[in-house]
Structures are given as C-alpha cells and as structure tokens.
C-alpha positions as CSV (number, residue, x, y, z in Angstrom):
1,X,-37.0,-15.1,60.2
2,X,-38.4,-16.1,56.9
3,X,-38.2,-19.8,55.9
4,X,-38.5,-20.5,52.2
5,X,-39.8,-24.0,51.2
6,X,-38.7,-25.3,47.8
7,X,-41.6,-26.6,45.8
8,X,-41.6,-28.3,42.4
9,X,-44.3,-25.8,41.2
10,X,-42.6,-22.8,42.6
11,X,-41.4,-20.1,40.2
12,X,-37.6,-20.2,39.7
13,X,-35.7,-17.5,41.6
14,X,-33.0,-17.2,38.9
15,X,-32.5,-17.9,35.3
16,X,-29.4,-19.0,33.3
17,X,-28.6,-16.9,30.3
18,X,-27.8,-18.4,26.9
19,X,-24.0,-18.2,27.4
20,X,-24.2,-20.0,30.8
21,X,-26.5,-22.7,29.4
22,X,-24.2,-23.3,26.4
23,X,-21.1,-23.6,28.7
24,X,-22.7,-26.0,31.2
25,X,-21.7,-29.6,30.4
26,X,-24.7,-31.9,29.9
27,X,-23.2,-34.8,31.9
28,X,-22.8,-35.9,35.5
29,X,-19.7,-37.7,36.7
30,X,-20.3,-41.1,38.1
31,X,-18.6,-42.5,41.2
32,X,-14.8,-42.8,41.1
33,X,-14.2,-40.0,38.6
34,X,-13.0,-42.7,36.1
35,X,-10.5,-44.0,38.6
36,X,-7.7,-41.9,37.3
37,X,-7.8,-43.4,33.8
38,X,-6.4,-41.2,31.0
39,X,-8.7,-41.1,28.0
40,X,-7.7,-39.6,24.7
41,X,-9.8,-38.8,21.6
42,X,-8.1,-39.0,18.2
43,X,-9.7,-37.3,15.2
44,X,-9.1,-35.3,12.1
45,X,-12.1,-33.2,10.9
46,X,-11.1,-33.8,7.3
47,X,-12.2,-37.5,7.4
48,X,-15.9,-36.6,7.4
49,X,-15.6,-34.6,4.1
50,X,-15.2,-37.5,1.8
51,X,-18.1,-39.1,-0.1
52,X,-18.5,-42.6,-1.3
53,X,-21.4,-41.7,-3.6
54,X,-25.0,-40.7,-3.3
55,X,-26.4,-44.2,-3.0
56,X,-23.6,-45.8,-1.1
57,X,-24.5,-46.7,2.5
58,X,-21.1,-45.6,3.9
59,X,-21.5,-42.0,5.0
60,X,-18.3,-40.5,6.6
61,X,-20.3,-37.4,7.8
62,X,-21.5,-39.7,10.6
63,X,-18.1,-38.8,12.2
64,X,-18.9,-35.1,12.0
65,X,-22.2,-35.8,13.8
66,X,-20.4,-37.8,16.5
67,X,-17.9,-35.0,17.1
68,X,-20.7,-32.5,17.4
69,X,-22.4,-34.6,20.1
70,X,-19.1,-35.2,21.9
71,X,-18.4,-31.4,21.9
72,X,-22.1,-30.5,22.6
73,X,-22.1,-32.7,25.8
74,X,-18.8,-31.1,26.9
75,X,-17.0,-34.4,26.9
76,X,-13.9,-32.8,25.4
77,X,-13.2,-31.3,28.8
78,X,-12.8,-34.7,30.3
79,X,-10.2,-36.2,27.9
80,X,-7.1,-35.3,25.8
81,X,-8.1,-34.2,22.3
82,X,-5.6,-34.9,19.5
83,X,-5.8,-33.8,15.9
84,X,-4.1,-36.7,14.2
85,X,-1.7,-36.6,11.2
86,X,-2.3,-38.8,8.2
87,X,-0.5,-42.1,8.1
88,X,2.6,-42.2,5.9
89,X,3.0,-44.5,3.0
90,X,5.8,-46.4,4.9
91,X,3.4,-46.9,7.8
92,X,0.6,-48.3,5.6
93,X,3.1,-50.6,3.8
94,X,3.7,-52.3,7.2
95,X,0.7,-54.4,6.2
96,X,-0.5,-53.6,2.7
97,X,1.2,-54.6,-0.5
98,X,3.1,-52.0,-2.6
99,X,1.1,-52.5,-5.8
100,X,-2.2,-52.2,-4.1
101,X,-1.2,-48.9,-2.3
102,X,0.3,-47.6,-5.5
103,X,-3.0,-48.2,-7.2
104,X,-4.9,-46.3,-4.4
105,X,-2.5,-43.4,-4.7
106,X,-2.8,-43.1,-8.5
107,X,-6.5,-43.9,-9.2
108,X,-9.1,-41.1,-9.4
109,X,-12.7,-40.9,-10.7
110,X,-11.4,-39.2,-13.8
111,X,-8.7,-41.8,-14.7
112,X,-10.3,-45.0,-13.2
113,X,-11.0,-46.5,-16.6
114,X,-7.3,-46.6,-17.2
115,X,-7.1,-49.1,-14.3
116,X,-10.1,-51.2,-15.3
117,X,-7.8,-54.2,-15.9
118,X,-6.9,-54.4,-12.2
119,X,-10.3,-53.6,-10.7
120,X,-11.0,-57.3,-10.0
121,X,-7.5,-57.8,-8.6
122,X,-8.0,-55.1,-6.0
123,X,-11.8,-55.8,-5.6
124,X,-13.0,-52.5,-6.8
125,X,-16.7,-52.3,-7.6
126,X,-20.0,-51.2,-6.1
127,X,-19.0,-52.0,-2.5
128,X,-15.6,-50.4,-2.8
129,X,-15.9,-47.6,-5.4
130,X,-13.3,-45.1,-6.5
131,X,-14.1,-41.6,-5.2
132,X,-12.3,-38.3,-5.0
133,X,-9.4,-38.4,-2.5
134,X,-9.7,-42.1,-1.7
135,X,-6.1,-42.5,-0.7
136,X,-6.1,-39.3,1.5
137,X,-9.2,-40.6,3.2
138,X,-7.5,-43.9,4.0
139,X,-4.4,-42.2,5.4
140,X,-6.5,-40.0,7.7
141,X,-8.5,-42.7,9.4
142,X,-5.5,-45.0,9.6
143,X,-3.4,-42.2,11.1
144,X,-6.0,-41.9,13.9
145,X,-5.5,-45.6,14.9
146,X,-1.7,-45.3,14.7
147,X,-1.8,-42.2,16.9
148,X,-4.0,-43.9,19.4
149,X,-1.7,-46.9,19.5
150,X,1.3,-44.7,20.0
151,X,-0.3,-42.9,23.0
152,X,-1.1,-46.3,24.6
153,X,2.5,-47.5,24.1
154,X,3.9,-44.3,25.6
155,X,1.6,-44.5,28.6
156,X,0.0,-41.1,27.7
157,X,-3.4,-42.8,27.5
158,X,-5.0,-45.7,29.2
159,X,-7.9,-45.6,26.7
160,X,-7.5,-44.2,23.2
161,X,-10.5,-43.6,20.9
162,X,-10.6,-43.3,17.1
163,X,-14.2,-43.4,15.9
164,X,-13.0,-42.9,12.3
165,X,-11.2,-46.3,12.4
166,X,-12.4,-49.8,12.7
167,X,-12.4,-50.7,9.0
168,X,-11.9,-54.4,9.6
169,X,-12.5,-56.0,6.2
170,X,-9.6,-54.6,4.2
171,X,-7.0,-57.2,3.2
172,X,-3.3,-57.0,2.5
173,X,-3.8,-57.0,-1.3
174,X,-7.3,-55.7,-1.8
175,X,-10.3,-53.6,-0.6
176,X,-13.4,-55.3,0.9
177,X,-16.7,-54.3,2.4
178,X,-16.3,-50.5,2.2
179,X,-12.8,-50.8,3.7
180,X,-9.6,-50.0,1.8
181,X,-6.8,-49.8,4.4
182,X,-7.0,-51.9,7.6
183,X,-6.2,-49.4,10.3
184,X,-6.9,-52.0,13.0
185,X,-4.1,-54.3,11.7
186,X,-1.7,-51.3,11.5
187,X,-2.6,-50.3,15.1
188,X,-2.2,-53.8,16.4
189,X,1.2,-54.2,14.7
190,X,2.3,-51.1,16.4
191,X,1.0,-52.3,19.8
192,X,3.0,-55.5,19.3
193,X,6.2,-53.5,19.5
194,X,5.5,-53.2,23.2
195,X,2.8,-55.7,24.2
196,X,3.4,-59.4,24.1
197,X,-0.3,-60.3,23.6
198,X,-3.2,-58.3,22.1
199,X,-6.8,-59.3,22.3
200,X,-9.0,-58.0,19.4
201,X,-12.8,-57.9,20.1
202,X,-15.3,-57.1,17.4
203,X,-19.0,-56.2,18.0
204,X,-19.8,-55.2,14.4
205,X,-22.7,-56.9,12.7
206,X,-20.2,-58.3,10.2
207,X,-17.4,-60.7,10.8
208,X,-14.0,-59.1,11.3
209,X,-12.4,-61.2,8.6
210,X,-9.6,-58.8,7.6
211,X,-8.1,-58.7,11.1
212,X,-8.6,-62.5,11.6
213,X,-6.9,-63.2,8.3
214,X,-3.9,-61.0,9.1
215,X,-3.2,-62.7,12.4
216,X,-4.5,-66.2,11.6
217,X,-1.2,-68.0,12.2
218,X,0.2,-66.2,15.3
219,X,-0.5,-66.6,19.0
220,X,0.5,-62.9,19.6
221,X,-3.0,-61.8,18.7
222,X,-6.3,-63.4,19.7
223,X,-9.3,-62.3,17.6
224,X,-12.9,-62.6,19.0
225,X,-15.7,-61.6,16.7
226,X,-19.5,-61.4,17.5
227,X,-21.4,-61.2,14.2
228,X,-24.3,-62.5,12.1
229,X,-23.4,-65.7,10.2
230,X,-25.5,-67.9,7.9
231,X,-22.9,-68.8,5.3
232,X,-24.2,-66.2,2.9
233,X,-24.3,-62.9,4.8
234,X,-21.3,-60.7,4.0
235,X,-18.4,-61.6,4.2
236,X,-19.5,-65.2,4.3
237,X,-16.9,-66.1,7.0
238,X,-16.9,-66.4,10.7
239,X,-18.1,-69.9,11.6
240,X,-16.9,-72.0,14.5
241,X,-14.4,-73.9,12.4
242,X,-12.2,-70.9,11.7
243,X,-9.9,-71.3,14.6
244,X,-6.5,-70.2,13.3
245,X,-3.5,-72.2,11.9
246,X,0.0,-73.1,13.1
247,X,0.9,-71.2,16.2
248,X,-2.4,-69.4,15.8
249,X,-4.6,-72.5,16.2
250,X,-7.4,-71.8,18.7
251,X,-6.5,-68.1,18.7
252,X,-9.3,-67.1,16.3
253,X,-12.7,-67.2,18.1
254,X,-16.0,-66.6,16.3
255,X,-19.4,-66.1,17.7
256,X,-22.0,-66.7,14.9
257,X,-25.4,-65.2,15.6
258,X,-28.8,-65.2,14.0
259,X,-31.1,-62.4,13.1
260,X,-32.8,-60.3,15.8
261,X,-30.7,-60.9,18.9
262,X,-31.9,-58.7,21.8
263,X,-30.2,-56.6,24.5
264,X,-30.4,-59.2,27.3
265,X,-29.2,-62.2,25.2
266,X,-26.4,-60.3,23.6
267,X,-25.0,-58.8,26.8
268,X,-25.3,-62.1,28.7
269,X,-23.5,-64.0,25.9
270,X,-20.9,-61.3,25.5
271,X,-19.9,-61.2,29.2
272,X,-20.0,-65.0,29.5
273,X,-17.4,-65.4,26.7
274,X,-15.2,-62.3,27.2
275,X,-14.4,-62.9,30.8
276,X,-12.9,-66.5,30.3
277,X,-11.1,-65.4,27.2
278,X,-9.4,-62.5,29.0
279,X,-8.6,-64.7,32.0
280,X,-7.2,-67.5,29.8
281,X,-5.3,-65.5,27.2
282,X,-4.2,-62.7,29.6
283,X,-3.8,-60.0,27.0
284,X,-1.7,-56.9,27.9
285,X,-3.8,-54.7,25.6
286,X,-7.2,-54.8,24.0
287,X,-8.5,-53.4,20.7
288,X,-12.3,-53.0,20.7
289,X,-14.1,-52.5,17.4
290,X,-17.5,-50.9,18.0
291,X,-19.2,-51.3,14.7
292,X,-22.7,-49.7,15.1
293,X,-24.5,-51.7,12.4
294,X,-25.2,-54.2,15.1
295,X,-27.7,-51.7,16.5
296,X,-31.4,-52.1,15.7
297,X,-32.9,-50.2,12.8
298,X,-29.6,-50.0,11.0
299,X,-29.9,-49.6,7.2
300,X,-27.9,-52.8,6.6
301,X,-28.6,-54.4,10.0
302,X,-30.7,-57.2,11.4
303,X,-30.2,-57.1,15.2
304,X,-32.3,-55.6,17.9
305,X,-29.7,-53.9,20.1
306,X,-30.3,-50.6,21.7
307,X,-27.5,-48.1,22.3
308,X,-27.3,-48.8,26.0
309,X,-26.7,-52.6,25.3
310,X,-24.1,-51.8,22.7
311,X,-22.4,-49.5,25.2
312,X,-22.6,-52.1,28.0
313,X,-20.2,-54.2,26.0
314,X,-17.8,-51.3,26.0
315,X,-18.3,-50.8,29.7
316,X,-17.6,-54.4,30.4
317,X,-14.4,-54.6,28.5
318,X,-13.2,-51.4,30.2
319,X,-13.8,-52.9,33.6
320,X,-10.8,-55.2,33.2
321,X,-8.5,-52.2,33.4
322,X,-6.3,-53.1,30.5
323,X,-5.0,-50.5,28.0
324,X,-7.7,-50.1,25.3
325,X,-7.8,-48.8,21.8
326,X,-11.4,-48.2,20.8
327,X,-12.4,-47.8,17.1
328,X,-15.5,-47.4,15.1
329,X,-16.5,-49.6,12.1
330,X,-19.8,-50.2,10.4
331,X,-23.0,-48.3,11.0
332,X,-25.2,-47.0,8.2
333,X,-27.9,-45.0,9.9
334,X,-25.7,-42.0,10.8
335,X,-28.0,-40.4,13.5
336,X,-27.9,-43.7,15.5
337,X,-24.2,-44.3,14.8
338,X,-23.3,-40.9,16.2
339,X,-25.6,-41.3,19.2
340,X,-24.0,-44.7,20.0
341,X,-20.4,-43.5,19.7
342,X,-21.0,-40.3,21.7
343,X,-22.7,-42.4,24.4
344,X,-19.8,-44.9,24.4
345,X,-17.4,-42.0,24.8
346,X,-19.2,-41.1,28.0
347,X,-19.0,-44.7,29.1
348,X,-15.2,-44.7,28.7
349,X,-15.1,-41.4,30.6
350,X,-17.4,-42.7,33.4
351,X,-20.0,-39.9,33.1
352,X,-23.7,-40.0,32.7
353,X,-25.2,-38.0,29.8
354,X,-28.5,-36.1,29.8
355,X,-30.8,-38.3,27.7
356,X,-31.9,-35.1,25.8
357,X,-29.5,-34.1,23.1
358,X,-27.7,-30.8,23.6
359,X,-29.9,-28.0,22.1
360,X,-27.0,-26.1,20.7
361,X,-25.4,-28.7,18.5
362,X,-25.5,-28.2,14.7
363,X,-27.8,-30.4,12.7
364,X,-30.0,-31.0,15.7
365,X,-33.0,-31.5,13.4
366,X,-31.3,-34.5,12.0
367,X,-32.1,-36.3,15.3
368,X,-35.8,-35.6,15.3
369,X,-38.6,-36.1,16.1
370,X,-37.5,-37.4,19.5
371,X,-34.1,-35.6,19.9
372,X,-33.2,-38.3,22.4
373,X,-29.8,-40.0,23.0
374,X,-31.6,-43.3,23.5
375,X,-34.4,-43.9,20.9
376,X,-36.0,-47.3,21.0
377,X,-34.3,-49.4,18.4
378,X,-35.5,-52.8,19.5
379,X,-38.2,-55.2,18.4
380,X,-38.1,-54.6,14.6
381,X,-36.7,-58.0,13.7
382,X,-37.9,-61.4,15.0
383,X,-35.3,-62.9,17.4
384,X,-34.1,-66.3,15.9
385,X,-31.5,-66.9,18.6
386,X,-33.1,-69.4,21.0
387,X,-31.7,-69.9,24.4
388,X,-30.6,-73.4,23.4
389,X,-28.8,-72.1,20.3
390,X,-26.9,-69.4,22.4
391,X,-25.9,-71.9,25.0
392,X,-24.5,-74.1,22.3
393,X,-22.6,-71.1,20.8
394,X,-21.1,-70.3,24.1
395,X,-20.1,-73.9,24.8
396,X,-18.4,-74.3,21.3
397,X,-16.5,-71.0,21.7
398,X,-15.2,-71.7,25.2
399,X,-14.2,-75.3,24.2
400,X,-11.3,-73.8,22.2
401,X,-9.9,-72.3,25.4
402,X,-9.3,-75.7,26.8
403,X,-6.7,-76.3,24.1
404,X,-4.6,-73.3,25.2
405,X,-1.7,-74.1,27.6
406,X,-2.0,-70.8,29.4
407,X,-1.0,-67.5,27.8
408,X,1.8,-67.7,25.3
409,X,5.1,-66.0,26.2
410,X,7.2,-64.2,23.7
411,X,10.7,-62.9,23.4
412,X,10.2,-59.2,22.9
413,X,12.2,-57.2,20.3
414,X,12.9,-53.5,20.2
415,X,10.6,-53.3,17.2
416,X,9.0,-56.1,15.2
417,X,9.5,-56.3,11.4
418,X,6.8,-55.7,8.9
419,X,3.9,-58.2,9.1
420,X,5.2,-60.4,6.4
421,X,8.5,-60.9,8.3
422,X,6.6,-61.1,11.5
423,X,4.5,-64.0,10.3
424,X,7.5,-65.6,8.7
425,X,9.1,-65.6,12.1
426,X,6.0,-67.2,13.6
427,X,6.2,-69.9,10.9
428,X,9.9,-70.4,11.8
429,X,8.9,-71.0,15.4
430,X,6.2,-73.4,14.3
431,X,8.8,-75.3,12.2
432,X,11.1,-75.6,15.1
433,X,8.3,-77.0,17.2
434,X,7.5,-79.6,14.5
435,X,11.1,-80.7,14.3
436,X,11.4,-80.9,18.1
437,X,8.2,-82.9,18.2
438,X,9.4,-85.2,15.4
439,X,12.7,-85.8,17.3
440,X,10.9,-86.7,20.5
441,X,8.5,-89.0,18.6
442,X,11.4,-90.8,16.8
443,X,13.1,-91.3,20.1
444,X,9.9,-92.8,21.7
445,X,9.4,-95.1,18.7
446,X,13.0,-96.3,18.9
447,X,12.5,-97.1,22.6
448,X,9.2,-98.8,21.9
449,X,10.8,-101.0,19.3
450,X,13.6,-102.0,21.7
451,X,11.0,-102.9,24.4
452,X,9.0,-104.9,21.9
453,X,12.2,-106.8,20.9
454,X,12.8,-107.6,24.6
455,X,9.4,-109.3,24.9
456,X,10.4,-111.8,22.2
457,X,13.9,-112.6,23.3
C-alpha cells in the first residue's frame, strides 16, 4: 500500500484547463447560504453607454465595470438577473413636474441654445450638462429602481439591487449635482403603495438633499443621511437643524461629518445610530443608497473609507432582515466604484470573494497595478473627526428619536396618489391635528377661567 502525503511544495497531480478555470466561480459561500433570502440584480446595459462629457467627473461606464466584476466572479448564478425596461413618462411624472420633463425630452446638444432662457430655471450648467440621449439615460436608471421596488412589493425579492440608481440630488422641478431624475423618490413612492413606513439610509459623501426635500413633511418616510458638511460643501445642506416639518418633524435625520473619517469611526458611528433608528421607527422596508464617493481616494472625495468598511454598512443594514432596495449613487474613481459595488453585491449574497480580481474580465488592466478587490484607500486625508465630535454628533441625532411617539401608523390605500396629492393629504392630516389640538386647548382654557373665577367668589 502506497500512502501519498500532500505537501505545499509538491507538484500538482492535475491541472485545470482554461474552460474549467473560466467557469469556476471565484467566491466561497459563507455560513447559512444567505438564509434563504432572494436577491435580484436589476440592470440595463444601455445605461453605461451615455457620456456626460470628457472632463465631467460622472462616468456611467463605471456601471459596465461593475457588471463585468459581478459576472466575472460568477455572482449572477446566485441571484435573479433582470434586464429592466425604461421608466415611462407617466411613472416619472409621479414626482417630477411636466414642464421640467418636457424640457428633458426635447433638449439636445444641437438645439440646447434654443432653451437657453430656461437653463437657470432647470439648473442646467457645468454640473448638469446637456448630452446626447439625456432623457433616455434618465428613464433607464429610473426604470431599474422602479423594477426593483416592484419585485420587493410582489415578494419576488427580499433584496433588490440597482447600481445605476441612487441619484439623490434631483429635485421635482430641476436637475442638481449630476442628477436629473430622482429614481430613489420614484422607488420609495412605489414602495409606499404597500409599505406603511420606509427608511431611507444614505452613505454617499454628499447629503441626500433631493430625497429629504421630497419627504420633508411626511412621517411615512424617514431619511437618514451620513455625509460631509461644513456649510459650503455641495449641496450645502444636511446640518442637524434640518429635521422635517409638519407631520415629518423629527423624521429627517442628518449626520454631518468632517474630512478624513476612517473605517473604525465610521462603522462605529453608523451602527450606533442605525440600530436605534430602526428599532424606534420600525420601518417595513429600507432603501439604502451606497454612493461610493465616500471611499478614500475618490476624485471628489475627502474620506478615508476602505471598501470593506463601506460594505460593512451594507452588511449591517441587511442584518435586520427587512426588505431592501439597494442603489448606487456618487463615485468618481470608476475602478474603485466598481470594486465596491461588486463587493457589496457579494455581501448581499453572503459569499466571500477572492481578493484577486478574476483574470478573465474585460478591462482588467484598468485595475492595475495591484489587480486587487481591496486596494488600500485609507490615510490620504487627515481625520478631523475627533472622538468628542463624533460622540456629540451621535447624541444630537439620537435626541430626535425621543420626540417620536413610537412608529407612526397609517391607513393604507390600494394605491397612493402622485406625490403632490400624497403630500397634500399629509398636510390635511396635519391641519386636522392642529384643529383638534386647538379645540382641546380652548376647552382647557375655558375650564381654567372657570376655576379662577371660583377662587374669587
């Protein structure tokens, strides 16, 4: 009998041919096999073919790189893949104004001078330029978020991913911050057809002002944004005092951060805020915006986050077991954006990726010289977030939760109206509360006056 001993320096007894290597997924399932969660991936290849301009920092081809990594790692075998249809005009008008959408449909680089009189009205300029196919581009990425929300509502998915979405700055009447149509607002409006409460969490470098503004006066949506803030950094909003209005008071939470925050500080702060927010508000669905400009070394960034830390936020939100719509957002160093979103796809699938990028993917040279999934992105910016400052931030954010009388209950409808009508309804509820409060106050004052008279009889 011959006993063979395996040694690290022994010559291999067999070799994998190229086809076998190419078809072997570069991941290992973690314990639990994702606990039965159904994950779906919503994309349309056409979205990466648009171009903002040579010098513009927004590069839609980052989505193509992301798809190549997802496919190269074999992650498509672990989830449902959907090619999404573009959003219809009717769907987009659920939030945006008719005159603004009509402008996006008609304007082109060739005729843009004919619309020069309304450029300022719709905030068209260097940040939000006119390029070929601008409206088609908007319908494609918005269609991805709408499709993701539909799959969550139907129960076909527990987690639905649209990396082309997450354009959180767009307003009802205008473009802003590289964003033209707010797919997040459209997706949340769709979720509100079924879910009584939706929590929106934003880990982009920039404040999620467009989403906050859209739901500022309702308690049906709570917005929680982690971002840089100094009063000047774009978009100039997102300080503590922006807490909502009317029924939405204390339902807008902002976490203003300084330059250079590191992995440990960010994760610790994120977890210490997200858990009490979820436990207090008790959302029935979560929308997570994963803007990758909060990574270190981003072209427009100023944080020190590595990809694992960014992904740890995704992992933590997933751990609450609520239906999740996960979208992209900012991110202006495409090779790092695509690494992060591919890694976060693996986090949502509960698999561990090989730290070496798949050798067979197109544009592999773009990821050189390290060809790693986890390059070191930290330490490039001085960390100005002291422990004392972060403790103060946490305390001020959580203070707002004390004003909430539990999770708000709602009377569900078969389908809500458009957002304008939806917010009008919220204002109507607020007016009824005011009138009821005034009646009670008048009654108390009448009784107080009667008691005062008794003292002087």
